[in-house]
C-alpha positions in Angstrom: -31.3 4.8 0.8 -28.4 3.3 2.8 -26.3 2.4 -0.3 -22.6 3.2 0.5 -21.8 3.6 -3.2 -24.7 6.0 -3.7 -23.4 8.0 -0.8 -19.9 8.0 -2.4 -21.3 9.1 -5.7 -23.3 11.9 -4.0 -20.1 13.0 -2.2 -21.6 12.3 1.2 -18.7 10.0 1.9 -15.2 11.0 0.7 -13.3 8.9 -1.8 -10.0 9.1 -3.8 -11.5 9.8 -7.2 -9.6 8.4 -10.2 -12.2 9.5 -12.8 -15.6 11.1 -12.8 -18.2 12.3 -15.4 -21.9 12.9 -15.3 -22.7 9.1 -15.5 -20.0 7.3 -13.6 -17.5 7.6 -10.8 -14.2 5.7 -10.5 -12.5 5.6 -7.1 -9.6 3.8 -5.4 -10.6 0.7 -3.4 -10.0 0.9 0.3 -8.7 -2.7 0.4 -6.7 -3.0 -2.8 -6.0 -6.5 -4.2 -3.4 -5.2 -6.7 -1.1 -2.2 -6.9 -3.9 -0.5 -8.9 -7.4 -1.3 -7.8 -10.3 1.0 -8.5 -14.0 0.6 -8.6 -16.1 1.9 -11.4 -19.8 2.6 -10.5 -22.7 4.1 -12.3 -24.1 7.1 -10.4 -27.6 5.7 -11.0 -28.4 3.0 -8.4 -28.6 -0.4 -10.0 -28.3 -3.3 -7.5 -26.5 -5.7 -9.8 -26.1 -6.9 -13.4 -29.3 -9.0 -12.7 -31.2 -5.8 -12.2 -30.1 -4.0 -15.4 -33.0 -2.8 -17.5 -33.3 -2.1 -21.2 -33.0 1.6 -20.5 -29.5 1.0 -19.0 -27.9 -0.1 -22.2 -26.4 3.3 -23.0 -25.1 3.6 -19.4 -23.4 0.2 -19.5 -22.0 0.9 -23.0 -20.6 4.2 -21.6 -18.9 2.3 -18.7 -17.3 -0.2 -21.1 -16.1 2.6 -23.4 -14.5 4.4 -20.5 -12.6 1.4 -19.1 -9.7 1.6 -21.5 -9.4 5.3 -21.0 -9.4 4.9 -17.2 -6.9 2.1 -17.5 -4.6 4.2 -19.6 -4.8 7.1 -17.2 -3.8 4.7 -14.4 -0.8 3.5 -16.3 -2.1 0.0 -17.0 -0.3 -0.3 -20.3 0.6 -4.0 -19.8 -3.0 -5.0 -19.3 -5.6 -5.2 -16.5 -8.5 -7.3 -15.2 -12.1 -6.0 -15.1 -14.3 -7.9 -12.6 -18.0 -7.8 -11.8 -19.2 -9.8 -8.8 -22.9 -10.6 -9.0 -25.0 -12.1 -6.3 -24.1 -13.9 -3.1 -22.2 -16.8 -4.8 -20.4 -14.3 -6.9 -19.3 -12.5 -3.7 -21.1 -9.2 -4.4 -20.7 -7.5 -1.0 -22.2 -4.1 -2.0 -25.6 -4.2 -3.7 -24.7 -1.5 -6.2 -23.5 -2.4 -9.7 -19.7 -2.0 -9.8 -16.7 -3.1 -11.6 -13.2 -3.7 -10.1 -10.4 -2.6 -12.4 -7.1 -4.2 -11.2 -3.6 -4.0 -12.6 0.1 -3.4 -12.2 0.7 -7.0 -11.3 0.5 -10.4 -13.1 -3.0 -11.8 -12.7 -3.5 -15.5 -12.1 -6.1 -17.9 -13.4 -8.4 -19.3 -12.2 -9.1 -16.2 -10.0 -10.8 -17.9 -7.1 
């Protein structure tokens, strides 16, 4: 498989890890769009939210439960934005489910 996020999760490509457990990896984005910009990925390859299966409910719940803990560890006490891009029109550039966690600046709306 040529998935760059799978290679990062498998430690075949180095990354600046912010958090890791047996199910997920959180690492700093190489092209940050905010002072804090990390990506949260499941270690299991899932192409996008459109590809989530019933069996993935626990994994997705785990990701959502870890977001506030990761945000706190990164000093995002004044808030943050969690983004998932899905599909071509959603500007998903890597076909591996991932969430962008951004903070340490005022976010604007609408985002794009």
